[in-house]
C-alpha positions, -999 to 999 in steps of 0.1 A, spaced: 33 123 -195 1 135 -179 -21 105 -172 -52 111 -151 -54 75 -139 -18 76 -128 -24 108 -109 -55 94 -92 -38 62 -81 -7 81 -69 -29 105 -49 -48 75 -35 -16 56 -24 -2 88 -9 -34 93 11 -31 58 24 4 64 35 -7 95 53 -35 76 70 -11 47 79 17 69 92 4 74 128 -4 36 130 31 27 118 46 51 143 26 34 171 37 0 159 74 12 159 72 19 196 65 -18 202 80 -36 172 105 -17 151 109 -45 126 72 -49 118 68 -11 115 98 -10 91 83 -37 70 50 -20 67 66 13 59 88 -3 32 58 -21 17 37 11 14 66 29 -2 70 0 -26 33 4 -36 38 40 -47 71 34 -64 60 3 -83 28 20 -95 48 49 -108 72 26 -125 44 6 -140 29 36 -157 63 44 -172 70 8 -185 60 -12 -216 30 -35 -213 47 -67 -201 70 -49 -176 41 -26 -166 20 -57 -156 49 -70 -135 52 -36 -117 15 -35 -110 15 -70 -97 45 -61 -74 26 -30 -62 -4 -52 -54 17 -77 -36 33 -49 -15 -1 -36 -8 -12 -70 5 19 -71 26 12 -38 42 -24 -48 48 -13 -80 65 13 -61 85 -13 -38 100 -36 -68 108 -6 -86 125 0 -55 145 -36 -55 156 -34 -92 165 -3 -85 187 -23 -58 204 -1 -29 191 -31 -13 174 -69 -17 177 -88 -32 149 -110 -1 150 -80 22 144 -69 1 114 -103 -1 98 -103 30 77 -68 25 63 -75 -12 56 -107 -3 37 -87 22 17 -61 -4 9 -88 -28 -2 -102 -2 -26 -68 5 -40 -61 -32 -44 -91 -36 -66 -80 -8 -88 -44 -21 -91 -58 -56 -98 -76 -41 -128 -43 -26 -140 -25 -59 -139 -52 -75 -161 -51 -50 -189 
């Protein structure tokens, strides 16, 4: 059951959630629906990645693709929040960069 790659990716997504939490909380003060959508998308990334590592190859690929789609949704949600002026682009920069890095790794999983 121990898979170093699974653990690395799970740690990476949990770190992104920790980074995003104060941003999502700031968005929630101005737009509760957008904050909820970003929160749910980030949770979906972690859950779909875990499910993918526990699935057979065809189903795993679907779960990894779902995780990547949710990651893109969360990324867009933070950019939308910045566009509405709820967050500064500077505040979003580190978490968006971390999301891009994770997205590249998850893309690789879905192509195996």
